[in-house]
N, C-alpha and C positions, 0 to 999 in steps of 0.2 A: 506525155505531160506537156502542157502549154508552158511556154517560157514567158513569164511576166517580169523578167529582170528589170529593175529600175522603175516599174510602174508604182505610183503612189496611190494606194487605195484607202479611202475613208471607209471604215467597216462599222456600220451602225447596227446595234442590236435593240430590238423592241420586244414587247412582252409576250410573245408566243412561247411560253416557257417550255412546253413539251417538245419544241423543235430546237432548243438550244444545243443539244448534243450534236445534231446534224450540222448546225451552223458552225460550231467550233471545229468540227472535222473539216469543213470546207475552208475555214480560216487557216487551218494548218496546211492544207494543200496549197492555198495561195501563197503562204509564207515560204513553203518549200519550193515553189516555182519561181522564187526570186522577188516577189512583190514586197513592197514596204507597206505595212498595214498600220493605220491609225485607228485604234479602237474608240468607239463612241457608244454610249448607252442612253436609252430613254430613262427617265426617272423611275418608272415601274420596273424596267429590266434590271436596273442596278440597285433597287431598293426593296424588292419583295422576295421573301423566302417562300419557296413552294415545295411540293413533293418532288419536283425535278431538280432541286438543289438550293443551296443557300446563296443569297444574292452576292455576298462578299466573295464567296468561292468562285462564282461564275465570272465576276469581274476579274479576279486574280487569274483565272484560267486563260481568259482572252488576253490579258496583259502579258502573260508568259508567252503565248503564241506570237503576239505582235512585238514583244520585246520593248514595250513602252507603256507608260501609264495611260489609262483610259480617260477620255473626256467625259466628265460626269456633271458638268455645269453648262448652262446655256452660254454664259459669257466666255467660256473656254472654247466653245464650238464656233463662235462667230468669226474668229480670225482665219478659219480654213480657206474661205474664198478670197478675201483681200490679200492674204499672203501666198495665195496659189499653192497651197500645201497638198492638194490632191489632184490626180489625173482623172479619177473616177470615184464615185461614191456608191457604196453598196449598202442596202438596208436588208439585213438577213438575220433573223426573220423580220418581215414587215407585217404588222397586224392590220386588220381592217380599220382600226382606229387611226393608225398612223397614215394609212392610205387616204383616209378622209381629210386628215389635217394637211397632208401634202397637196391634195387636190384643191384645197381652199387656201393654200399659203399660210396656214397657221403654224406659228413657231413657238410652241410652249414647252418644248423638251430639248435637251441637248441633241437628240437625233434629228428632230425636224429643223432645228437651227443649223446643224451641220449640212443638211441637204440644201436648205435655202442659201446658205453662204457659198456652198460649192457651185450650185447651179447658176449663180449670177455670172459665172465665167463661161457659160454655154457648154459645159462639159457634161458627160453622161452620168445618169443615176440608174442603178440596177436595183430592181425590187424583187425580193424573194418572198412572195406572198405566203402567209400562213394565218388563216382566219376561219373561224367556224361559220361566219355569215358572209363569206366571199360571194356566194351566189344568191344572196338576199339583199339586205340593207346596204352592204358594202359594195355591191356590184356597180352601182352608178359611179362611185368614187374610183374604182379600179378602171372603169371605162373612160372616165375623165382623164386619168393619168396616162392611159394608153394613147389618148388623143393629144397629149401635150408633148412638145418638143423635148428631146433629151432624156425621156424616161424609157427604160427598157425593162422587160419582165423576164425573169427566169421562167421557163415553161412550167405550167402548173396543171394539176388535175384534182378531181374530187378524191378525197382520201378515204371516205367511207360513205358511199352513196345511199346505203340502207339506214344506218344509224345516225348519220349526220349529212343529210342530203344537200345542205347549203354550204358545206365546208369544202374549201379547196386549199391545197398546199403545193408549194413549189417543189419541183424535182431538184433538190439541193445538189445532186451530182452534176447538174448542168450549169452550176454557177460559173465555173471558170470559162466554159465555152460562151456563156452569155456575156461575160465581161470582155472576152476577146472580141466578140462581134460588136458589142456596144462601143468599144474604143474605135471601131471602124464605121460607126453610124448605122449598124445593121441590127435589127431585131432577130434573134434566134427563132427559128420556126420549127415545128408549129408551136405557138404560144400555149394553146390549150391542148393537152394530150390525154 
């Protein structure tokens, strides 16, 4: 297990609801490794009930893992950067919609504000992609982020090349390794697996 003792991780969750379980499992691993997690949700992730769970229960689950209240408002995410509250920001899962917003510096959710506020300090952001159009409309935004300083990707792959040929999802089990490398300015390779 990687030792992340004392590392302050902003942990943002966006609306790829079918991957929440994998994300929460990784958040627990990070917490068990000694990291201090600050939970952040996009509006959709904290407000929409789905067949994958009730929004309120998802928020409470991550709050229990992180042992602190989640950031659910844009104005509560803004101080992360100025107060230097995070060493690294993780977006797990990160939807194609959020990738597009980040690539264009759009800050209209608590998650995108958390990233914007954090990255002003030149610190790393880790993206754990989960999008049905990763290899279609979202690909240009993913490529843009890959070309931007301080953005790092959890290695990803097509999750069902027959039924969903443009869908790609991060290998969530590589999140801790990606974080460790990103803290040292290194992109974990290979990025596309």
